[in-house]
C-alpha positions as CSV (number, residue, x, y, z in Angstrom):
1,M,19.5,-6.1,11.4
2,T,22.9,-4.5,10.7
3,S,24.6,-2.0,12.9
4,K,23.9,0.8,10.5
5,L,20.1,0.8,11.1
6,P,20.1,2.5,14.5
7,N,22.4,5.2,13.1
8,I,19.9,6.0,10.3
9,S,16.8,5.5,12.3
10,L,16.4,9.2,13.2
11,P,16.7,10.6,9.6
12,L,14.3,7.8,8.4
13,K,11.8,8.8,11.0
14,L,12.2,12.5,10.2
15,T,11.7,11.7,6.5
16,F,8.4,10.1,7.2
17,L,7.4,12.8,9.6
18,I,8.0,15.5,6.9
19,F,6.1,13.7,4.2
20,S,3.3,13.0,6.7
21,M,2.9,16.7,7.4
22,V,2.9,17.8,3.8
23,L,0.6,14.9,2.6
24,N,-1.8,15.2,5.5
25,C,-2.2,18.9,5.6
26,M,-4.9,18.2,3.0
27,G,-7.6,18.2,5.8
28,I,-6.5,21.6,6.9
29,I,-6.4,23.0,3.4
30,I,-9.8,21.5,2.6
31,L,-11.1,23.2,5.8
32,Q,-9.6,26.6,5.0
33,L,-10.4,26.7,1.3
34,S,-14.0,25.5,1.8
35,E,-14.4,28.7,3.9
36,A,-13.0,30.6,0.9
37,K,-15.9,29.3,-1.1
38,I,-14.0,26.6,-3.0
39,T,-16.5,23.9,-3.8
40,Y,-16.2,20.4,-2.3
41,D,-16.1,18.7,-5.8
42,N,-13.0,20.9,-6.6
43,L,-11.5,20.1,-3.2
44,G,-12.1,16.4,-3.7
45,L,-10.2,16.5,-7.0
46,L,-7.3,18.3,-5.2
47,E,-6.4,15.0,-3.6
48,S,-5.9,13.5,-7.0
49,F,-3.2,16.1,-7.8
50,K,-1.3,14.6,-4.9
51,D,-2.0,10.9,-5.4
52,L,-2.0,10.4,-9.2
53,P,1.6,11.8,-9.6
54,I,2.6,9.4,-6.8
55,A,1.2,6.5,-8.8
56,F,2.4,7.7,-12.2
57,F,6.0,8.5,-11.3
58,S,6.6,5.5,-9.0
59,L,8.0,3.2,-11.7
60,F,10.1,6.1,-13.1
61,A,11.4,6.7,-9.6
62,V,12.9,3.2,-9.5
63,N,15.1,3.9,-12.4
64,F,15.9,7.4,-11.1
65,I,17.0,5.9,-7.7
66,S,19.0,3.2,-9.3
67,R,20.9,5.8,-11.4
68,T,21.5,8.4,-8.7
69,G,21.7,6.2,-5.6
70,T,19.3,5.9,-2.7
71,K,21.0,8.6,-0.6
72,K,21.2,11.2,-3.4
73,A,17.6,10.5,-4.5
74,L,16.3,10.9,-1.0
75,I,18.2,14.2,-0.4
76,F,16.9,15.4,-3.8
77,A,13.3,14.7,-2.8
78,L,13.7,16.4,0.6
79,A,15.3,19.5,-1.0
80,I,12.3,19.9,-3.4
81,V,9.9,19.6,-0.5
82,A,11.9,22.3,1.4
83,I,11.9,24.7,-1.6
84,S,8.2,24.2,-2.5
85,S,7.0,24.5,1.2
86,F,9.0,27.7,1.6
87,I,7.3,29.2,-1.5
88,L,3.7,28.1,-0.7
89,P,2.8,30.9,1.8
90,F,3.5,33.6,-0.8
91,V,1.2,32.2,-3.5
92,K,-2.6,32.9,-3.3
93,V,-4.1,31.3,-6.4
94,F,-5.9,27.9,-6.1
95,W,-4.1,26.3,-9.1
96,F,-0.8,26.5,-7.2
97,Y,-2.2,24.1,-4.6
98,K,-2.7,21.6,-7.4
99,L,0.9,22.1,-8.6
100,W,2.2,22.0,-5.0
101,F,0.5,18.7,-4.2
102,A,1.7,17.2,-7.5
103,I,5.3,18.1,-6.6
104,I,4.9,16.7,-3.0
105,G,3.4,13.5,-4.4
106,T,6.3,12.9,-6.8
107,C,8.8,13.5,-4.0
108,F,7.0,11.2,-1.7
109,A,7.1,8.4,-4.3
110,I,10.9,8.7,-4.4
111,G,11.2,9.1,-0.6
112,K,9.0,6.1,0.3
113,I,10.8,3.8,-2.1
114,C,14.1,4.9,-0.7
115,V,13.1,4.4,2.9
116,F,11.5,1.0,2.3
117,G,14.6,-0.1,0.4
118,I,17.0,1.0,3.2
119,I,15.0,-0.9,5.8
120,R,14.6,-4.1,3.6
121,N,18.4,-4.2,2.9
122,N,19.2,-4.1,6.6
123,I,16.7,-6.7,7.9
124,S,16.4,-10.3,7.2
125,D,13.4,-11.7,9.2
126,E,9.7,-11.0,9.1
127,K,9.0,-9.8,12.6
128,S,12.1,-7.6,12.9
129,L,11.0,-6.0,9.6
130,T,7.5,-5.5,11.0
131,K,9.0,-3.9,14.1
132,A,11.2,-1.5,12.1
133,M,8.5,-0.6,9.7
134,S,6.0,0.0,12.5
135,S,8.5,2.2,14.3
136,V,9.3,4.3,11.2
137,E,5.6,4.4,10.1
138,A,4.7,5.6,13.7
139,S,6.5,8.8,12.9
140,F,4.0,9.2,10.0
141,M,1.2,9.4,12.6
142,I,3.1,11.9,14.7
143,G,3.3,14.1,11.6
144,I,-0.5,14.1,11.3
145,F,-0.8,14.9,15.0
146,V,1.7,17.8,14.7
147,V,0.3,19.3,11.6
148,N,-3.2,19.3,12.9
149,T,-2.2,20.7,16.3
150,V,0.2,23.4,15.1
151,F,-2.0,24.6,12.2
152,G,-5.1,24.3,14.5
153,W,-3.4,26.7,16.9
154,L,-2.4,29.1,14.1
155,I,-5.9,29.1,12.6
156,S,-7.6,29.8,16.0
157,S,-5.0,32.5,17.0
158,A,-4.9,36.2,16.3
159,Y,-2.5,35.3,13.5
160,S,-4.9,33.1,11.6
161,E,-4.3,34.9,8.3
162,F,-0.7,33.7,8.4
163,W,-1.6,30.0,8.8
164,K,0.3,29.1,5.6
165,F,3.6,30.2,7.1
166,G,3.6,27.1,9.1
167,F,4.8,25.4,6.0
168,Q,8.1,27.2,6.4
169,A,8.8,25.2,9.6
170,I,8.4,22.1,7.5
171,S,10.9,23.5,5.1
172,L,13.4,24.0,7.9
173,L,12.9,20.5,9.2
174,S,13.6,19.2,5.7
175,I,16.9,21.0,5.6
176,I,17.9,19.5,9.0
177,T,17.1,16.0,7.7
178,I,19.1,16.6,4.5
179,Y,22.1,17.5,6.8
180,L,21.7,14.3,8.8
181,F,21.6,12.2,5.6
182,A,24.6,13.9,4.1
183,R,26.7,12.8,7.1
184,L,25.7,9.1,6.8
185,E,27.1,6.3,4.7
186,I,24.2,4.3,3.3
187,S,24.5,1.0,1.5
188,E,23.3,1.3,-2.1
189,P,21.2,-1.3,-3.9
190,E,23.4,-4.0,-5.6
191,K,21.6,-3.9,-8.9
192,N,21.0,-1.0,-11.3
193,Y,17.8,-1.3,-13.2
194,S,17.3,-0.9,-16.9
195,K,13.9,-0.6,-18.5
196,K,14.2,-4.2,-19.6
197,D,14.9,-5.3,-16.1
198,I,11.9,-3.4,-14.7
199,L,9.5,-4.9,-17.3
200,S,10.9,-8.4,-16.7
201,D,10.6,-8.2,-12.9
202,L,7.1,-6.6,-13.1
203,S,5.9,-9.6,-15.0
204,G,7.3,-11.8,-12.2
205,F,5.1,-10.0,-9.7
206,I,1.9,-10.9,-11.6
207,N,0.4,-13.8,-9.5
208,P,-2.8,-14.1,-7.5
209,T,-1.1,-13.6,-4.1
210,I,0.5,-10.3,-5.0
211,I,-2.6,-9.1,-6.8
212,I,-4.7,-9.7,-3.7
213,F,-2.0,-8.2,-1.6
214,L,-2.2,-5.0,-3.6
215,A,-6.0,-5.0,-3.3
216,V,-5.5,-5.2,0.5
217,V,-3.1,-2.2,0.4
218,F,-5.5,-0.3,-1.8
219,S,-8.3,-1.0,0.7
220,I,-6.4,-0.1,3.8
221,V,-5.3,3.3,2.4
222,F,-8.9,3.8,1.1
223,V,-10.1,3.5,4.7
224,E,-7.2,5.6,6.2
225,Q,-7.8,8.4,3.8
226,S,-11.5,8.5,4.6
227,F,-10.4,9.7,8.1
228,N,-7.2,11.6,7.5
229,S,-8.3,14.2,5.0
230,W,-12.0,14.5,5.7
231,L,-12.6,13.9,9.5
232,P,-12.0,17.6,10.4
233,S,-14.7,18.7,7.9
234,F,-17.0,16.0,9.1
235,Y,-16.6,17.3,12.7
236,K,-17.2,20.9,11.7
237,N,-20.1,20.4,9.2
238,H,-22.0,17.5,10.8
239,L,-21.1,17.7,14.5
240,K,-21.1,21.5,14.5
241,V,-17.8,22.2,16.2
242,N,-15.4,25.1,15.4
243,S,-12.4,24.7,13.1
244,F,-9.9,24.6,16.0
245,F,-11.7,21.8,17.9
246,A,-12.3,19.9,14.6
247,L,-8.5,19.9,13.9
248,Q,-7.6,19.1,17.5
249,A,-10.1,16.2,17.8
250,S,-8.8,14.9,14.5
251,S,-5.2,15.1,15.7
252,F,-6.2,12.6,18.4
253,L,-6.9,10.1,15.6
254,A,-3.2,10.5,14.7
255,L,-2.1,10.2,18.3
256,F,-4.0,6.9,18.8
257,S,-2.6,5.7,15.5
258,Y,0.9,6.5,16.8
259,I,0.3,4.6,19.9
260,G,-1.1,1.7,17.8
261,R,2.0,1.5,15.6
262,T,4.4,2.0,18.5
263,L,2.7,-0.8,20.5
264,T,2.8,-3.0,17.5
265,A,6.6,-2.5,17.2
266,N,7.1,-3.6,20.8
267,I,4.7,-6.5,21.0
268,I,4.6,-8.0,17.5
269,N,7.1,-10.8,18.4
270,R,4.5,-12.3,20.8
271,F,1.8,-12.8,18.2
272,P,1.3,-14.4,14.8
273,L,1.1,-11.6,12.3
274,S,-2.1,-12.7,10.6
275,K,-4.0,-13.2,13.8
276,Y,-2.8,-9.8,15.1
277,Y,-3.9,-8.2,11.9
278,L,-7.4,-9.7,11.9
279,A,-7.9,-8.9,15.6
280,C,-7.2,-5.2,14.8
281,L,-9.6,-5.3,11.9
282,S,-12.3,-6.9,14.1
283,C,-12.0,-4.1,16.6
284,I,-12.4,-1.5,13.9
285,V,-15.7,-3.2,12.8
286,L,-16.9,-3.3,16.5
287,T,-16.1,0.4,17.0
288,L,-17.9,1.4,13.9
289,V,-21.0,-0.6,14.9
290,V,-21.0,1.3,18.2
291,I,-20.7,4.6,16.4
292,L,-23.6,3.7,14.1
293,G,-25.6,2.5,17.1
294,I,-25.2,5.9,18.8
295,Q,-25.9,7.8,15.6
296,F,-29.1,6.0,14.6
297,L,-30.5,5.1,18.1
298,Q,-29.6,8.2,20.0
299,S,-28.5,11.3,18.0
300,E,-26.8,11.5,14.6
301,D,-24.7,14.4,15.7
302,S,-23.8,13.1,19.2
303,K,-20.6,14.6,20.6
304,A,-19.7,11.1,21.7
305,L,-18.6,10.5,18.1
306,L,-15.8,13.1,18.6
307,F,-14.2,10.6,21.1
308,L,-15.0,7.4,19.4
309,F,-13.6,8.1,15.9
310,P,-10.0,8.6,17.2
311,V,-10.1,5.2,18.9
312,I,-10.3,3.6,15.4
313,G,-6.8,4.9,14.7
314,F,-5.4,2.6,17.4
315,F,-6.6,-0.5,15.5
316,L,-6.3,0.8,12.0
317,S,-2.7,2.0,12.1
318,P,-1.0,-1.4,12.6
319,L,-2.6,-2.9,9.4
320,Y,-0.4,-1.2,6.8
321,P,3.0,-1.9,8.3
322,V,2.0,-5.5,9.3
323,I,0.7,-6.5,5.8
324,N,3.5,-4.8,4.0
325,S,6.3,-6.4,6.1
326,K,4.6,-9.8,5.7
327,M,5.0,-9.5,1.9
328,I,8.1,-7.4,1.6
329,I,10.3,-10.0,3.5
330,Q,9.5,-12.5,0.7
331,V,10.8,-10.2,-2.0
332,D,14.4,-10.4,-3.2
333,K,16.5,-7.4,-2.0
334,K,17.4,-6.6,-5.6
335,K,13.8,-6.1,-6.5
336,I,12.6,-4.3,-3.4
337,N,12.6,-0.8,-4.9
338,L,10.4,-2.0,-7.8
339,F,8.0,-3.9,-5.5
340,T,7.8,-0.8,-3.2
341,S,6.8,1.2,-6.2
342,L,3.8,-1.1,-6.7
343,I,2.8,-0.5,-3.0
344,V,3.2,3.2,-3.5
345,I,1.1,3.1,-6.7
346,F,-1.8,1.2,-5.2
347,S,-1.6,3.2,-1.9
348,S,-1.9,6.5,-3.9
349,L,-4.8,5.1,-6.0
350,G,-6.6,4.1,-2.8
351,S,-6.1,7.5,-1.3
352,S,-7.3,9.4,-4.5
353,V,-10.4,7.3,-5.1
354,S,-11.4,7.5,-1.4
355,S,-11.2,11.3,-1.4
356,I,-13.3,11.6,-4.6
357,V,-16.0,9.4,-3.1
358,I,-16.0,11.1,0.2
359,S,-16.2,14.5,-1.5
360,L,-19.5,13.3,-3.1
361,L,-20.9,12.6,0.3
362,F,-20.1,16.1,1.4
363,E,-21.3,17.7,-1.8
364,N,-24.6,15.9,-1.6
365,Q,-25.1,16.5,2.1
366,L,-25.0,12.8,3.0
367,L,-22.8,13.1,6.0
368,R,-25.1,11.1,8.2
369,Y,-24.0,8.0,6.2
370,Y,-20.3,8.7,6.6
371,P,-19.7,6.0,9.3
372,L,-21.9,3.6,7.4
373,Y,-19.9,4.1,4.3
374,I,-16.6,3.5,6.1
375,L,-18.1,0.3,7.7
376,L,-18.9,-0.9,4.2
377,I,-15.4,-0.3,3.0
378,V,-13.9,-2.0,6.1
379,S,-16.1,-5.0,5.4
380,V,-14.6,-5.2,1.9
381,L,-11.1,-4.9,3.4
382,F,-11.9,-7.7,5.8
383,T,-13.0,-10.0,3.0
384,V,-10.0,-9.3,0.8
385,S,-7.7,-9.8,3.7
386,L,-9.2,-13.2,4.5
387,I,-8.6,-14.2,0.9
388,Y,-5.0,-13.0,1.1
389,F,-4.2,-15.0,4.2
390,A,-5.9,-18.0,2.8
391,L,-3.6,-17.8,-0.3
392,T,-0.4,-17.3,1.8
393,K,-1.3,-19.9,4.5
394,R,0.8,-22.7,2.9
395,T,3.7,-20.4,2.0
396,Y,4.3,-18.0,4.8
397,E,4.4,-18.4,8.6
398,K,1.1,-17.3,10.2
C-alpha cells in the first residue's frame, strides 16, 4: 500500500457513504409513496430506473474517466449528486423520482469505478486489498444505517411532511467531499482507453472463471437488495409495526453489516479467503432456517423476526468485498476500470431483478414466503460460489 492511501481514505469512505444514502433511500421512498397510493408494481420498477442506467453507462464511464481523469470524474459525479439531491424536495411528481434515480445510478457507476481503481492502484496483495475494500465498503453500510435512522426520525416527527428535505443534508456532505478531493493529488491510470482497447480487453475477460465470478456478484447483490429496499415494507405490512419502527429495525441490518465488514477488515489476515467466505454463507443459511422454523412452527408474524433478520447482515456483508478483492487483485492495473465496470453492471442487474421479483411477492400478498424465497436465492449463491472456488483452486491462493 502506498503512503497516499491513508490520506485519501476519508474522502473515499465519504464517497461510498454518500452513494449508499442516495441508493438505499429506496426503502424509505417505497414506504412513503406506497402510503400515497403508488402501486407496488410501479414501485418495483422504480428500482430499475436506478440500476439499469448503472449497467448501461458503466462501459461508457470507463472511457469518460480515462479522458477526464479519475479525480475530475469523481468530483463531477459528486457534484451532480449534490445538485439533484438539493432539487428533489421541491418536486412532487412521481416521474421525477424515476429521473432522479437514473441520474444517481449514472453517477454511482462513475464513482464506484473511480474508487475501485484508486484502491487497486495503491495495493498489491490480496489480503491488504480485501482489508481496504472491506473498510471502504463498511462506510456503505453506515450510509444505510444513517439514512434509515435520520429519515425514520423525520417521518415520525411533527415535521414528517418535510421528510424529503433530508436530501439537502446529503447535498451538503457531497460538497464537503468534493472539497476534500480537490485538495488531494491522486495518481491517474497509466493507460487511456479507446473504443478499440475496451472491446479488445472485454474479449480477454470472457472465460469460465470470470463468467462464474460475475454470476456470484449478481447473486450476492440479488440477496442484499432483497433486504435493503424491501425489509422496511415487510416489517410494516407483514409484522404490523409502524413506519418509524420498521425503518429503525431495518437500520440495524445496516449496523450489523457495518460490524461484519469492519471485523472482516481487521481479521481477514488470519483466515483463507475462500473458507471465511463459505463460513459466512453457511451462517446465513442457518439463520434463515431458524427464521423459517419460527415462522412456520410458531407464528408467521412473530416479532422475533424483527431481531433475527438484522443478524443476517453480519454474515452477508463480508461476501461482496471478499469475492471482489479475490478477483480484482488478479487483474492488471491498466484494465481495472474496465473490469470494475463489469462488476458494476452485474451488481446493478442483480439489484434490479431482485427488486422486481420482490415487488411481485408484495403485489400478490405472498409475504409469508419472503424468508423462503431468500433462502432459495442463497442456496443458488452457495452453489455458484462453490463452482467459482473450484475453478480458482489451482490458480489462486485459498
